[in-house]
C-alpha positions as CSV (number, residue, x, y, z in Angstrom):
1,X,10.9,-6.0,-10.9
2,X,9.4,-3.1,-13.0
3,X,7.3,-0.3,-11.7
4,X,4.3,-1.9,-13.3
5,X,5.0,-5.1,-11.4
6,X,5.2,-3.3,-8.1
7,X,2.1,-1.3,-8.8
8,X,0.1,-4.4,-9.9
9,X,1.1,-6.1,-6.5
10,X,0.0,-3.0,-4.7
11,X,-3.3,-2.8,-6.6
12,X,-3.9,-6.4,-5.7
13,X,-3.3,-5.7,-2.0
14,X,-5.7,-2.8,-2.2
15,X,-8.4,-4.9,-4.0
16,X,-8.5,-1.8,-6.3
17,X,-9.7,-3.8,-9.3
18,X,-12.8,-4.5,-7.3
19,X,-13.4,-1.1,-5.6
20,X,-12.1,1.3,-8.4
21,X,-11.4,-0.7,-11.6
22,X,-11.1,2.3,-13.8
23,X,-8.6,4.1,-11.5
24,X,-6.7,0.7,-11.2
25,X,-6.4,0.4,-14.9
26,X,-5.2,4.0,-15.3
27,X,-2.6,3.4,-12.5
28,X,-1.3,0.3,-14.2
29,X,-1.1,2.1,-17.6
30,X,0.8,5.0,-16.0
31,X,3.3,2.5,-14.4
32,X,3.8,0.8,-17.7
33,X,4.4,4.3,-19.3
34,X,7.1,4.9,-16.7
35,X,8.8,1.7,-17.5
36,X,8.6,2.4,-21.2
37,X,10.4,5.8,-21.2
38,X,14.0,6.9,-20.4
39,X,13.0,10.6,-20.6
40,X,13.4,12.0,-17.0
41,X,10.9,14.7,-17.3
42,X,8.3,12.3,-18.7
43,X,9.0,9.9,-16.0
44,X,8.6,12.7,-13.3
45,X,5.4,13.9,-14.8
46,X,3.8,10.4,-15.1
47,X,5.1,9.5,-11.6
48,X,3.4,12.5,-10.1
49,X,0.1,11.5,-11.6
50,X,0.6,7.9,-10.5
51,X,1.4,9.0,-7.0
52,X,-1.9,11.0,-6.9
53,X,-4.0,8.0,-8.3
54,X,-2.4,5.6,-5.8
55,X,-3.1,7.9,-2.9
56,X,-6.7,8.1,-4.0
57,X,-6.8,4.3,-4.3
58,X,-5.4,3.8,-0.8
59,X,-8.1,6.1,0.6
60,X,-10.7,4.2,-1.3
61,X,-9.4,0.7,-0.2
62,X,-11.6,-1.4,2.1
63,X,-10.4,-1.4,5.7
64,X,-8.7,-4.7,6.4
65,X,-9.7,-6.8,9.3
66,X,-6.1,-7.5,10.4
67,X,-2.7,-6.3,9.3
68,X,-2.9,-2.6,9.3
69,X,-0.6,-0.4,11.4
70,X,-3.0,0.1,14.2
71,X,-3.5,-3.6,14.6
72,X,0.3,-4.1,14.7
73,X,0.7,-1.5,17.4
74,X,-2.2,-3.0,19.5
75,X,-0.7,-6.5,19.1
76,X,2.8,-5.2,20.2
77,X,1.2,-3.4,23.2
78,X,-0.6,-6.6,24.2
79,X,2.6,-8.6,24.1
80,X,4.5,-5.9,26.2
81,X,1.7,-5.9,28.8
82,X,1.6,-9.7,29.0
83,X,5.4,-9.8,29.5
84,X,5.2,-7.2,32.1
85,X,2.5,-9.0,34.0
86,X,4.5,-12.2,33.8
87,X,7.6,-10.5,35.2
88,X,5.6,-8.8,38.0
89,X,4.1,-12.2,38.9
90,X,7.4,-14.1,39.1
91,X,9.2,-11.6,41.2
């Protein structure tokens, strides 16, 4: 997969084309520029700009109803508590 492929998938996950279409387009263009060059200094400069835009897009992304890290932690905690209650009740 190319950098552009990965960025496009991430943009889809963030719904960036809906919330920030201009920034999403720039991010995809930057990713394509990284794929198109073999000059390390050019890749580094473009990657820095891409990182900045992607960080902004992450901050602007709508909060998901399920699937973020906090939800995962809460779900794991609930499973541990249920297992502990089950062990305490059977002993």
